[in-house]
C-alpha positions in Angstrom: -1.9 -42.1 -17.6 -2.3 -40.9 -14.0 -5.3 -38.6 -13.7 -4.1 -37.1 -10.4 -1.2 -35.3 -12.1 -2.9 -33.9 -15.2 -2.8 -30.2 -15.8 -6.5 -29.9 -15.1 -6.0 -31.0 -11.5 -2.8 -29.0 -11.0 -4.4 -25.8 -9.5 -6.7 -27.8 -7.2 -3.7 -29.8 -6.0 -1.7 -26.6 -5.4 -4.6 -24.8 -3.6 -4.9 -27.8 -1.2 -1.4 -27.1 0.2 -1.2 -24.7 3.2 1.8 -22.9 1.7 2.8 -22.4 -1.9 6.2 -21.6 -3.3 6.6 -18.3 -5.2 6.7 -20.2 -8.6 3.8 -22.5 -7.7 1.6 -19.5 -7.0 2.5 -17.3 -10.0 3.2 -19.9 -12.6 1.2 -22.9 -11.4 -2.0 -21.2 -10.4 -2.1 -17.8 -12.2 0.0 -18.7 -15.2 2.0 -15.5 -15.1 5.6 -15.1 -16.1 8.3 -14.3 -13.5 8.7 -10.7 -14.8 5.0 -10.0 -14.2 5.1 -11.6 -10.8 8.1 -9.5 -9.7 6.3 -6.3 -11.0 3.1 -7.2 -9.2 5.0 -8.0 -6.0 6.5 -4.5 -6.0 3.2 -2.7 -6.4 1.3 -1.4 -3.4 -1.4 -4.1 -2.9 1.1 -7.0 -3.1 0.3 -10.4 -1.8 1.8 -11.2 1.6 4.8 -13.5 1.3 7.6 -14.7 3.6 11.1 -15.9 3.2 12.7 -19.2 4.3 16.3 -18.8 3.5 16.4 -17.3 0.0 13.1 -18.8 -1.1 9.8 -17.0 -1.1 6.5 -18.6 0.0 2.9 -17.5 0.2 0.3 -19.0 2.6 -2.7 -20.2 0.6 -5.1 -18.3 2.7 -3.2 -15.0 2.0 -3.1 -15.8 -1.7 -6.9 -16.3 -1.8 -7.4 -13.1 0.2 -5.2 -11.2 -2.1 -6.9 -12.6 -5.2 -10.3 -11.7 -3.8 -9.2 -8.1 -3.1 -7.7 -7.8 -6.6 -10.9 -9.1 -8.2 -13.1 -6.7 -6.2 -10.8 -3.7 -6.9 -10.8 -4.1 -10.6 -13.9 -6.1 -11.7 -14.3 -7.0 -15.4 -16.9 -5.3 -17.4 -17.5 -6.3 -21.0 -16.7 -3.6 -23.4 -19.6 -1.9 -25.1 -19.6 -1.0 -28.7 -20.0 2.7 -29.1 -21.2 2.5 -32.7 -24.7 3.3 -33.5 -26.9 0.3 -34.3 -28.8 2.3 -37.0 -27.7 1.5 -40.6 -27.2 4.2 -43.2 -26.7 7.9 -42.9 -28.9 9.8 -40.4 
């Protein structure tokens, strides 16, 4: 088995390219379905992409910048349990 083409190495191989195809970025790196990619692309802070013929491409630098902006705009905070820790009626 060739270790260079395993799924674990796939995102690293894709990010080493200067330009990613639309499907490589959304499906190969983010693992999102096409319908979600289309919806995100229509929203206001969409990643920059360009067209060559009828195909869409994203520069890797623009993809990383967009991912960093999205991560800082909506950081993950673990949910806190609102239940009281005391046992029994008060």
